[in-house]
N, C-alpha and C positions, 0 to 999 in steps of 0.2 A: 407495478401491479396492473395499473390502468392499461398501459400499453400491451401487456399479456392479455388481458381480457379482451381488448380490441382485436388483437391478432386471432385469439381463439373464436370470437364472434364472427370475424370475417371468414375464417375457415368453414364455421358451420353453415353461415349464410350461403356460401358458394356451393357447398355440397348439397344443401336443401334446394337451391334453386336448380342446379343441375339435375337433381333427381326429378323435380317437377317437370323438367324438359326432357325427361326419359333418357338422360345420359347415364350410362352404366357406371356402377360405383367405382370399379377398377380405374376408370378415368376421372371421375368427379373428385374422389377423395384425395388423390395427389395433387390435382388443381387447386382444391381448396386449402390444402396444407401449405402449398406454395404461396397462395394468395395471402394467408394468414401470416407466414413466416416473413414474407416480403414487407408487410405493414409494420410488423413488430420492429423488425430491423430499421426501417426507414424512421419510425417514430423515436427509436433509440437513438439513432444518429442525430436526430433534431435536438433531443435533450442534451446530448454530449457537446453539441455545437454551442449551445446556450450556456452550458457550465463552463466551457472553455473561455467564453467571453468574460463571465464573471470571475473566474480565476485569473485571467490576465488583468483585469481591472485591480483585483486584490493585490497581485504581485507587484504592480506600480506603486500601490501605498506601501507595501511592505518594504520596498526599496527605500522609501522616504522615512522609514521607521514609524509610519502611522499605523500602529498595530491594531488599535481599537476599531478604527475605520475599515481597516482591511477585513477584520473579523466580521464586521457588520455586513460588508459586501459579499463575503463568502456564505453567510447565513441566507442571502437571497436565494441560494441555490436549493434550499429546503423545500421550496414550493414545487420542485420537480420530483421529490421523493415519492409521493403517491403514484406517480406514472412510471418510475422505472426502478428495478432492483439496484441495490448497492450505492445509490445516489446519497442517501443519508450517512451511510457508513464512510464513504469517500470524503464528504465535507466534514464529518466528525474528526477523521483522521487528520486532515489538513488543519483544522483549527487546533486540534490536540498537539500537533507538532509546533505550531507558532507558540502555543502557551508553554510547552516544554522548553523551547528555545529562550523564552522570557523567564524561565525557572519558576513559573507559576504552577507547581506540580499539582496541587489540589484540584485546580481548574482542568489541567491537562489530562490526568489519569483516567477519569471516566470517559472523556472523548477518545482517548487512545485505545481503551478497552472496547468501546463500541465501534472503532474503525473497521472497515471492511477487511478481510483477511488479505486481500491484494495489496493493501497498504502496508507492506512489510517494514518500511521505516518507522511508522507509528507503532507497529507491534515491538519492534526491537526496543524503542524507547520506553515502551510500557514495561518490557522485561528489566530494563535497567532500573526503573523506579521500584519494581518489586524486589530485585536483589538488594538495592540500597536499603529497603526497609527489612531486610533479613529474611524475605519469603523465597529462599533458594529454589525449593521445588517448584514453586509457581512460575519463577522466573525461567526455569528450564523449560517448562512446559509451553510457556509463550514464545521463547526463542525457537522451539521446535516447530511451532506453528508458522512463525516468520519465515523459517528457512523453507518450509513447503511451498510458500507463495513466492519467495525469492530466492530459489535454489540456484540460480545462475549468477547471483550477485556475490561477487568475492568479499565485498565489504561486510556483508552479514556474518559470513564465517569468521571473519577476522574480530569483530565486534563481539561475538558470542565467545570466541576464544579468550579475548581480553578479560570479559567477565568471569569466565571459568578459572582463569589464572587468579583473579582477585578473590575467588572462592576458595582458592588453595588446591584446585583440581587441574594441575599442569598436564597429567596424562590425558584427561577428558578434553583438554584444549588442544592437544596435539591430535587426538582423534578427530576433533571437529574440523581442524584444518586440513586434514588429510581427506576428510569427507568432501570439503570443498574442492580440493584438488581432483577428486574423482570426477567432478562436474565441470569446474573451471580449469580445464586442462592447461598445464604449463603456465599458470598465473604465477608470475615472479614475486608478487606481493605475498601471496600465501606460501610460496616455497621459502622465501627469505624468513618469514615469520616462524614457519614451522621448524626450520633449522635452528633458528635462535632459541626456542623453547627446547628443542632436543639437546642443545649444548648449555642448557641452564641459564640462558640469558633472557632479558626483557624483550617484550615485543616492540616492534618500531612501527607503531600505527601511523605515523606522519606520512608514510608513503601513500596514504589515501587522501591527503590534503583536506581541503575543507569538509569533504564528505565525512571524514572522521570527527572533525572538531565539532560538527552540529550535535553529536551526542553529548557534548559537554563533559566528557571523562578526562580529558587533559586540556590544558590551556595551549593555545597556539603560541609559538615563540615570536611570530610576527603577526601583524595584522591580516586577518584573511577577508576575503571578499565575502558578503552576506551570501548564505545558501539560497537556493531558488525555492523559498518556502511554499509557494503555491503552484508547483509543479503537479500536474495530475496526470496518472496513467490512464491511458485510453482504455486499457484492459480493466481497470478498476471501476470504470463507469459503465461497461457493458452489462446488460441484464442477462 
């Protein structure tokens, strides 16, 4: 928010100064808007760079299984929330994912719920918690939102299809996989699982490797490398 106000203030100041200098509005307004937008983008990139440093430090701690310390490091990023849109939601999502992976669902759920919509993994995890609690309608709504943000992510369609199958909605699961294939053209993982469902067989989610196992819906047959807990989408941090 602060960065936006700075950008708007800069634009207004440039336009006002230009007017005082008798520069025509059709010239001063575009110049002012460009100056304001430039400052907003520059300030946003500065915040993003600082957040990336924080999440890099947190990631190193997570690799060492030092979860509480990693969470405290991530919370340092909250100080940037007043400056830039989506910062709080991005951090909430990251911490929520960590707590979900630790099976601390009570701590995870409110954080996953407040995660920014761009954090589609967090939203998918929230949908899973809602489904497990028997809130099928709410879970479907959450997955629909997750798919809007991550519409190019094959994994999301497959996870939602898995949940739908567990709900007893195999036809809806096939429809979801076909929806994914409409965007992820030729994705062999979606094709394989769609064909399995059409033939009355179970989904083979292991084709997604550790990305699938992070949802804790199946146990890996072999030990998987720990997922990149602290990875942050650049898009999710843009205001």
